[in-house]
N, C-alpha and C positions, 0 to 999 in steps of 0.2 A: 339863852337859846344858842344852839349850835347847828350850823347848816353845812351841807355838802352839795357839790355838783358832781354827778357821775356821768362820764361820757359813755354812751351806749355803743360807740364804735371801738374806741381804743381801750375802754375800761379804766382810764385814769380817774382818780377821785381828787377833787379840789375842795379846800375849805372855803366857805363863803363868810364874808363879814356879816355880823349880826345886823339885821334890818330893824331899825328902831320901831318898837311897838308891835312887831310881828308876833312875838310870844304872847303878848297881852291879848291880841286879836284871836289867836288860836285858843287860848285858855277860855276866852269868852264864848267860844263855840261849844264847849263841853256841856253835856246835859246837866240839869239842875242836880245839885248834890255831889257832883263829881269834883275831884280835886286832882291837880297835876303837880308833879314835882319838877318836871323839866319838859322842854319841847325840843324835838330834833326834827330837822327838815332835810330831805334829800330831793334834789331836783335832777331829773334825768334828761338827757338830750345829747347834743353833739358839741364837743369843745370847739374852740375857735379854729384849731388846726384841722380837725375832722370836718367841720362845717364848711371850710373853704376848699376842701379837696374837690377834685373834678368828679362829677357824677359818674358812677360806673367804674371808677378807678379807686381801689382801696387806698386809704391814707398810709403814709409812711409809718413804720413802727414808732411808738412814742419815745421821746427822749427827754431827760430832765431839763435840757436846755430849751425845750419848746413850750414850756408852760406859759400861759398868758401872763403879762406883766403884773396884772392886778390880782392874780390868783396863784397860790402856791400849791404844788402837788401835795396831796394828803400824806402826812408823815407822822402824825401823832397817834398814839394808841388810844383805844376806847375800852372802858371797863366791860 
């Protein structure tokens, strides 16, 4: 399973670590007879930098140096 977090404010995309068992849970939700090859997840919201900005004041433009320590800005290609 591959997951992303997309900030709705600055539009940066971050890769998420795989949550143990999440792909299995999602696959179990498929209707009877359906089969999946992969599970992708995108969570939308505000990144740490944008979430901590002052209400009514737009956040600073994103910088590669401001990525949260546990998330890396999205940099890998997708087929």
